[in-house]
Residue, then its C-alpha position, 0 to 999 in steps of 0.5 A: x500500500x502506498x502512502x497518500x501524498x496530498x496535493x495542493x488545492x491547485x494541483x487537485x483542481x487541475x487533476x479533476x479538471x483534466x478528468x483522467x480517471x487513471x490519474x485520479x484513481x492513482x491519486x485517491x487509491x492510497x487514501x481509500x486503502x488507508x481508510x478501509x484498512x482501519x475498518x477491521x473488516x476481513x479482506x473480502x469485505x475490504x476489497x468489496x468496499x474499495x471496489x465500490x468506492x472506486x466506482x463512486x469517483x466519477x460521480x464524486x467528480x461530477x458533483x464536486x464540479x457542479x457545486x461552485x461553492x466548493x471552489x469559493x470555499x477552497x474545499x479540496x477534492x480529497x477532503x470532499x471525497x472522504x465523505x464518499x468513503x465514509x458513506x460506504x464504510x458506514x453502510x457496510x457497518x450497518x449491514x454487519x450490525x443488522x446481520x448480527x441482530x438477525x443471528x442473535x434472534x435465531x440463537 
């Protein structure tokens, strides 16, 4: 796993302006992996969540570009994208909690 090397706000804006998915993925993947690594899920779940988060990148870019307030407030795309990461992780945690409750009922 590579270390996430945060870019400046200008570098991030240039990166998403070009919209080269490969470059954006290479930039964000260490951030995604670092966040998911801390979840405590097994490797299968981690890889599943990472795949789902990667699929969210184009939508996140689109939504980020559509909101002019992001640029006005100087919000970095990487910070904005952490919301997408947390949503996926939280959704998986909720599923895990639900399955544990269902199992407890049938014990």
